[in-house]
C-alpha positions as CSV (number, residue, x, y, z in Angstrom):
1,M,147.2,122.4,156.6
2,W,145.3,125.7,157.4
3,P,148.3,127.1,158.7
4,L,149.9,127.0,155.4
5,V,146.8,127.8,153.5
6,Y,147.1,131.4,155.2
7,Y,151.1,131.4,154.5
8,C,150.2,130.9,150.7
9,L,147.7,133.7,150.7
10,A,150.0,136.1,152.1
11,L,152.4,135.2,150.0
12,R,150.3,135.8,147.2
13,C,149.2,139.1,148.5
14,C,153.2,140.0,148.9
15,A,153.6,138.8,145.3
16,V,151.4,141.7,144.1
17,V,153.2,144.2,145.7
18,G,156.2,142.8,145.1
19,K,155.7,142.8,141.2
20,Y,153.6,146.5,141.8
21,L,156.9,147.6,143.7
22,N,159.6,145.7,140.8
23,L,160.7,143.7,144.1
24,H,162.3,140.4,144.1
25,I,160.4,138.0,145.9
26,I,163.3,135.7,147.9
27,M,162.8,131.7,147.9
28,E,162.8,130.4,151.2
29,L,162.7,126.9,152.8
30,I,160.8,125.1,155.3
31,Q,161.3,122.0,157.0
32,V,158.0,120.2,157.7
33,D,156.3,117.3,159.2
34,A,156.2,113.9,157.1
35,R,152.1,114.9,157.3
36,E,152.6,118.4,156.1
37,F,154.8,116.9,153.0
38,A,151.9,114.4,151.8
39,N,149.3,117.1,152.3
40,V,150.9,119.9,150.2
41,L,153.2,117.4,147.4
42,P,150.5,114.5,147.1
43,A,151.9,113.5,144.2
44,Q,155.3,112.9,144.9
45,G,156.3,112.0,140.9
46,N,157.8,108.9,142.4
47,I,157.5,105.8,145.0
48,Y,160.9,106.6,146.3
49,S,159.9,110.2,147.1
50,S,156.5,109.3,148.6
51,V,155.7,109.9,152.7
52,P,155.1,106.2,153.1
53,F,158.2,104.8,151.6
54,T,160.5,107.2,153.5
55,E,158.9,106.2,156.4
56,L,159.2,102.7,156.0
57,N,162.6,103.0,155.3
58,R,164.0,105.8,158.2
59,H,165.4,103.6,160.5
60,K,168.3,103.0,157.6
61,C,169.5,106.7,158.4
62,R,170.3,108.9,161.4
63,E,167.5,111.7,160.7
64,V,165.2,112.4,158.0
65,A,163.8,116.4,157.0
66,Y,161.7,117.1,154.3
67,L,162.1,120.4,153.0
68,L,159.8,122.3,151.0
69,F,160.3,125.5,149.1
70,R,158.2,128.1,148.7
71,D,158.4,132.3,147.7
72,T,155.0,133.2,146.1
73,R,153.8,129.7,145.5
74,L,154.9,126.7,146.4
75,R,157.4,125.5,144.1
76,G,158.8,122.0,144.9
77,G,160.6,119.4,147.7
78,L,163.1,117.3,148.9
79,V,162.9,114.5,150.8
80,T,166.6,113.6,152.4
81,G,168.0,111.4,155.0
82,L,171.0,112.2,157.2
83,R,173.8,109.2,157.0
84,D,177.2,109.2,157.9
85,G,178.0,112.6,158.4
86,I,176.1,113.8,154.4
87,W,172.6,114.4,153.7
88,R,171.2,112.0,151.0
89,S,168.9,112.0,148.3
90,P,167.7,109.2,148.4
91,F,169.1,107.5,151.7
92,S,167.8,104.0,150.6
93,A,166.3,104.2,147.0
94,P,167.6,104.0,143.6
95,F,167.2,107.9,143.3
96,G,165.6,110.9,144.6
97,G,166.0,114.8,143.7
98,L,163.6,117.5,143.6
99,V,159.9,116.7,144.0
100,L,158.1,119.7,142.3
101,S,154.5,120.9,142.5
102,R,154.5,122.0,138.7
103,T,156.9,122.3,135.8
104,Q,160.0,125.2,137.0
105,R,162.1,127.4,135.5
106,V,166.1,126.6,135.6
107,E,166.6,129.7,138.2
108,E,163.9,128.1,140.1
109,V,165.8,124.6,140.3
110,E,168.8,126.6,141.1
111,E,167.8,128.3,144.5
112,M,165.6,124.7,145.2
113,Y,169.3,123.1,144.9
114,R,171.3,126.2,146.3
115,L,168.8,126.2,149.8
116,A,168.9,122.6,150.0
117,I,172.9,122.4,150.0
118,E,172.8,125.6,152.5
119,F,170.7,123.5,154.6
120,A,172.8,120.3,154.4
121,C,176.4,121.9,155.3
122,N,175.2,123.5,158.0
123,G,176.7,121.2,160.7
124,A,176.9,118.3,158.2
125,D,179.4,117.4,155.9
126,G,177.1,118.4,152.6
127,L,174.8,116.8,149.9
128,R,174.6,113.7,147.8
129,V,172.0,113.7,145.0
130,T,171.5,110.5,143.1
131,L,168.7,112.0,140.1
132,P,166.1,109.7,138.5
133,P,166.8,108.4,134.8
134,E,166.3,111.1,132.3
135,F,162.8,109.6,130.9
136,M,161.3,110.1,133.7
137,D,161.2,113.9,133.7
138,A,164.0,115.1,130.9
139,A,163.2,119.1,131.4
140,L,163.7,118.6,134.6
141,Y,166.7,115.9,134.9
142,A,168.3,118.6,132.3
143,K,167.7,121.9,134.7
144,S,169.2,119.3,137.8
145,V,172.4,118.4,135.6
146,N,173.1,121.9,134.9
147,V,172.4,122.7,138.0
148,L,174.2,120.4,140.2
149,T,177.3,120.2,138.0
150,R,178.2,123.8,138.5
151,F,177.1,123.9,142.3
152,S,179.4,120.6,143.1
153,G,182.4,121.9,140.6
154,G,182.0,119.2,138.0
155,C,182.0,116.2,140.5
156,G,179.7,114.0,139.1
157,V,179.4,110.3,138.8
158,P,177.6,109.1,135.8
159,E,176.3,106.0,136.0
160,I,175.1,103.9,133.2
161,N,172.0,103.5,133.4
162,Y,169.4,100.9,131.3
163,H,165.8,100.8,130.3
164,V,163.3,99.5,127.7
165,D,161.5,102.2,125.7
166,L,157.6,100.0,125.1
167,R,156.1,103.1,123.2
168,G,155.6,102.0,119.5
169,I,156.6,98.5,120.3
170,V,154.6,95.6,118.5
171,D,156.8,92.5,119.0
172,P,159.4,93.0,121.9
173,V,161.7,90.5,119.8
174,S,162.5,93.2,117.3
175,L,164.5,94.6,120.2
176,Y,166.5,91.6,121.1
177,S,169.9,91.2,119.0
178,R,171.0,88.5,116.7
179,S,173.1,86.7,119.2
180,A,170.4,87.0,122.1
181,R,167.6,85.9,119.6
182,E,169.6,82.7,118.8
183,K,170.0,82.0,122.7
184,L,166.1,82.9,122.6
185,R,165.4,80.6,120.3
186,Q,167.5,77.8,121.9
187,A,165.3,78.4,125.3
188,Q,162.2,78.3,123.3
189,R,162.8,74.9,122.7
190,L,162.1,74.1,126.3
191,P,159.0,73.8,127.9
192,F,159.4,76.8,129.9
193,R,156.8,78.1,132.0
194,F,156.0,81.9,133.0
195,E,153.7,83.3,135.9
196,Q,153.1,86.3,137.0
197,L,152.8,85.0,141.3
198,E,149.7,86.4,143.6
199,V,151.4,88.6,145.8
200,A,151.5,86.7,148.7
201,P,154.8,85.5,151.8
202,D,155.2,82.3,150.2
203,N,155.4,83.6,146.6
204,I,157.4,86.0,147.6
205,A,159.9,84.1,149.1
206,R,160.2,81.4,145.9
207,V,161.0,84.5,144.2
208,Y,163.3,86.0,146.4
209,D,165.5,82.3,146.9
210,V,166.0,82.6,143.4
211,I,166.8,85.5,143.3
212,H,169.3,85.5,146.4
213,Q,170.9,82.1,145.0
214,N,171.7,84.1,141.7
215,R,173.4,86.9,143.9
216,M,175.3,84.8,145.8
217,H,176.2,83.1,142.7
218,R,177.5,85.8,141.1
219,G,178.9,87.4,143.6
220,F,176.7,90.8,143.9
221,P,175.3,92.5,147.1
222,H,171.2,91.4,147.9
223,N,170.9,94.4,149.4
224,M,166.9,93.8,150.8
225,T,166.4,91.0,152.8
226,L,163.0,88.7,152.6
227,A,161.4,90.9,156.0
228,E,162.6,94.1,153.7
229,V,160.9,93.3,150.8
230,T,157.6,91.8,152.2
231,A,157.4,95.1,154.4
232,T,158.1,97.3,151.3
233,V,154.8,95.4,149.6
234,S,152.9,97.5,151.9
235,V,153.7,100.7,150.1
236,V,155.3,100.1,146.9
237,P,152.9,98.0,144.4
238,M,155.2,94.8,143.2
239,D,155.1,92.7,140.5
240,F,156.6,89.0,141.0
241,F,157.7,87.0,137.8
242,M,158.8,83.1,138.1
243,L,160.2,81.0,135.4
244,T,159.8,77.7,135.9
245,L,161.3,74.1,133.9
246,D,159.7,71.0,134.2
247,G,158.0,72.2,137.4
248,E,161.9,74.0,139.1
249,P,162.4,77.4,139.4
250,A,164.6,78.5,136.3
251,A,164.2,82.3,136.8
252,A,162.4,84.9,138.6
253,A,161.7,88.9,139.1
254,Q,160.9,91.4,141.0
255,V,159.2,94.7,139.7
256,H,158.1,97.5,141.2
257,H,155.3,100.3,140.1
258,I,157.3,103.5,140.5
259,A,155.3,105.8,138.6
260,P,152.6,106.6,136.3
261,G,153.9,104.0,133.1
262,V,157.0,103.0,134.8
263,V,158.0,100.3,136.0
264,Q,161.9,99.1,137.2
265,V,162.9,95.7,137.7
266,V,164.5,95.7,141.3
267,Y,166.0,91.9,140.3
268,W,166.2,89.7,138.6
269,G,168.3,86.5,137.8
270,D,168.3,82.8,137.3
271,M,169.0,80.1,139.3
272,P,172.6,78.6,139.3
273,G,173.4,76.3,136.9
274,M,170.4,77.0,134.7
275,S,172.6,79.5,132.4
276,A,172.6,76.9,129.5
277,A,168.9,76.6,128.9
278,R,169.1,80.4,128.7
279,P,166.2,81.6,131.3
280,M,167.5,84.9,131.1
281,N,166.5,85.3,127.2
282,L,163.6,84.2,127.7
283,L,162.6,85.8,130.9
284,P,163.0,89.8,129.8
285,L,160.7,88.9,126.5
286,E,158.1,87.8,128.8
287,I,158.0,90.7,131.1
288,Y,158.0,93.0,127.9
289,R,154.9,91.3,126.7
290,H,153.1,91.1,130.1
291,Y,153.6,95.0,130.2
292,L,153.0,95.4,126.6
293,S,149.7,93.7,127.2
294,R,148.4,95.8,130.1
295,G,148.5,98.6,127.6
296,D,149.5,101.7,130.6
297,I,153.6,100.8,130.8
298,D,155.5,103.0,128.6
299,F,159.1,102.6,130.3
300,I,160.7,99.4,132.2
301,D,163.9,100.6,134.4
302,I,166.3,97.9,134.5
303,G,168.7,99.8,136.8
304,H,172.6,100.6,136.1
305,S,175.2,98.2,135.2
306,T,178.2,100.9,137.2
307,E,179.5,101.2,140.8
308,D,180.5,104.4,141.2
309,G,180.9,104.8,137.3
310,Q,182.9,101.7,136.7
311,P,181.2,99.5,134.3
312,N,180.4,96.1,134.8
313,Y,181.0,94.9,130.9
314,G,179.5,91.5,130.9
315,L,176.2,93.0,132.2
316,C,176.0,96.1,130.0
317,E,176.7,93.8,126.8
318,Y,173.8,91.6,128.3
319,K,171.2,94.3,129.0
320,E,171.9,95.8,125.5
321,S,171.1,92.4,123.9
322,V,168.0,91.9,125.1
323,G,167.1,94.9,124.0
324,C,167.7,97.8,126.8
325,R,168.8,101.4,126.3
326,A,171.6,103.0,127.8
327,S,171.2,106.6,129.6
328,I,173.1,108.3,132.5
329,K,172.1,108.5,136.0
330,W,174.4,111.3,138.2
331,S,175.2,111.5,141.3
332,F,176.2,114.7,142.6
333,D,178.4,115.7,145.7
334,I,178.4,119.1,147.4
335,H,180.5,119.7,150.3
336,P,180.9,122.9,152.3
């Protein structure tokens, strides 16, 4: 840590001299280890850019690089992993991108990405960046989209991402469409029971089983094994929810706390054969009410409903019917 402190002091002195002499201070990229990255950027903006999450998943790529960007001061950092010949941010998460020490100007965001691309194109096939949804940080999102669109020559993939904005909501039923409210009333006539489960191995396995059966039934990939979910609990705060009918599992959800005021529904789904009872109209409402009652959650990220930009029309329609808002989550590829 001390060498970095001395380095910062030296940079500040250079900045004063540079300003006096009207010189341009050049930004540089520094590759550091995990400990140093965590020391100088202790608040990584979201859990997926944190060192503990990265280290837990580093076996999923060939190499991990922690990059810092400095000129007169620390500007930010980038966590990236080398997989299939491309440096990726993220390499095993829903999104990545820059982590800032504070708000930065467009030219500083541009220079950080320019240096990252230069690093990624030196001996590899380039850089792939998937940005967080806009509501996570609208200013950084706008600057990053502008910069990466220009660097990639417009080669971006716009995924349709969905979220729920809880700010100012009193009754989340108001978010539902007319047809979704009718299906909700059908579910409410049945003796469903909603509960948040204690985070324990048996309960994690119960929720996992429901979600796994749902995804296999619908032909969707289930990218996390039970062992990976259990291991990730140690570095990502999680909530597990279960909806039962007459004591039998009907639907379940796995939710991650990913940033202050933001949670993400990583998986949710109903048991095969249960759809006629409308559990997936009741489960979102109960989750919305749960986080409203906490008072510290503003956004629920529901995730994207596209694959390489191609929409799953039925999934988009369903999410919109239960009150989710659509926005674009960009992915960019920059090659040498």
